[in-house]
N, C-alpha and C positions, 0 to 999 in steps of 0.2 A: 456857234456859227454867225456871221455876220448879219445884219439887218441889211434889205434892200438899198436904202442909201448909201450905206458907208460905203455895200461894194460901188454901187455909181459913181463915186465922190472919188474914190481910189482909181478908178476908172477910166474915168475924167482927168485924173493926173499924172496918166501915163501907166497906171500898173493892168496890165492885159489879164494877168492870172484873175483879177476879181469878177471881169467878165463871165469863165467860168465859173464862177461860184454863182453867177443870178442865172446862167443856162443850168445850170445844176440843180437849181433852186425852182426850176419854174416850167421846166421843160417837159415832165408831166404832165400837167395840166393844159398844157398847149396843144401836145400831141392829142391828149383825149380830146380838147374842143374839135383839133384840124379830124381827128379819125371819127368824130360822131355826126363831121359834118360828112364827109368822102365816104368811109366805108370802106377805104381801100389803106392797107398799111403803106405798102408804095409810095401812095400819092399823100400820106399823112409823113413820110419821114421826109419827103421834098419839100414840101408845103413850111415845115417846121424849123428846116433847116434854112430857107428862105426869109423865113420871119424873125431868127436871130441873128441871120446877116444887115436885113433892115435896122435892126436895134442894135446892133455893133455900128453902123456908120451915121445913127440918126438919134443916140442916143444922148447927145449932147441938148435938142429938142425938148428931152424931159423935164417940165418945168417944177415938175413936183407939187401941182398943185391937188395931184389926186393918188392915190399909191400907186405903187410898180405895175402892181399887177394890171392895174385899172387900164393903163398904158399897154401894157402889153397884150391885155384882149383886145382891145382897139386895131394895133397893127395886126395882130392875128386876123382878126376879123375882116382888116384891106385886104391883107394877103388874100384869103379866101374868095371877096368880091371879086378880085384883078382875076387870079385865077378860073370862076365860074365863069366872068367876062370872056375872057382870053380864048375858055373854053368854047361859048356859043351856048351854053346848057340853059335852060332853062329849068329844069328838075334835075336834083344831083342824082350820083350814080348808085345806082342800087344796092342798101347796105347788105353787107354779109353777116356772117355771124362775129360777135366780139369775141376778141383772144379770152377773156377774163370769163365773159359765160360758159365758152368751151370745155373750163376747166368742173364747173358744176355738172350734178347729174341731169341727165337730158329726164326731157318729158317735164320739169320743173315749168308750173303753172306761168306763176309769175315770170319767169325769162321768157315763156315764151310772149306774153303780154306784151314784153318790152321790146323785143326781136318784130312781131307785129307793129307797135308801135313808130319803131325808126323805120318801117319800110314807110311810111306813109307820111314820113316826115318830106319827101320830094313832091308832095301836094299840094305843101302850103307855101305861102309868098315868099320872097328872101329875105322880109323882115320877120314872117311870124317865124321862121327855121329858125332863127339867129335867135330873136326871145326866146325860144323852147328850148332851145344847146345850152344858152345862160344862164338865162332864169329856170329853167325845167330841171335839165339835166346833170348844168353845171352848180345849182343852187346859191348862183348870183344875187344879191339883194337888187330890189328896183332899180335901186340908186344907181349901182353900180354899174347895171345892165342900159341904162338910160346913158351912160358917160361912154362905155362903150360903142354902144349904137350913135353916137352925138344925137340923141334927139330926147325928148322928155319922158318924166317919169309917166306920165301920163298915157304916152304913144306905147311905150309898153306893156302897162297894165291894158290896154284894148287891145294891143294885135297879143298879146299871151292868152284872155279871154278869148280871142277871135281864133286863134290856135288851137285852143283846151276842143274847146266847143267842134272846130271843125275834124278834131282828132278823133272826138267821142263818135261821131257820124259815120265817119270813115271805119270805123272798129267796130261800128251797129252793122254795118253795110256787108265786110267779110263776113263770106260761109263759112 
C-alpha cells in the first residue's frame, strides 16, 4: 500500500484513483470521529462525504508541514463546526448506542460507563468536546490535537483537564 504523500502526489498529477486510496486509508477514522460527535449514522455518512469532497477540492492546499491525517482531522473538525453552526445547536444531538458496543454482551459495566460518558459530552463546551474526542477517544497526541484544532498545546491540556473534571462531576451526579 502506498503512503499518503505518494497518493497525494499522484492525485495532484491527475491520477484520480489515487484519491480513492486516500479515502480508503482514512475513511474509518473520519467516520469514528464524526460518529462520536453526532451519534447519528446518517449524519456521520453525510458529513464524511462532505469532508472528502472538501479534501478532493482542496488537496492542493496541503503543504506537507504535518502528517496528512492531521490536516484531514482539521478539515473534519471544520466540517463538524460548520454543521453545528448551521443547525444552531448549542449542544450535540443525544448520542445513541455505538454499533460496536451492541456486539458486546449487555450488562458490561465498562460499556455502560462509556455510554454514560458519551451522553454527557453535550454538556461540555465545543472546544472541550473536540479535545475529549481527539485526545481522549481517538487517543491522538497533544501536539496533533493542537494542530487539528489550530490552538496551542497548553490550551489542549487545559481544555482536556477541564473537560475531564466536568465529566467526572457530571457522572457522579447521575442517579
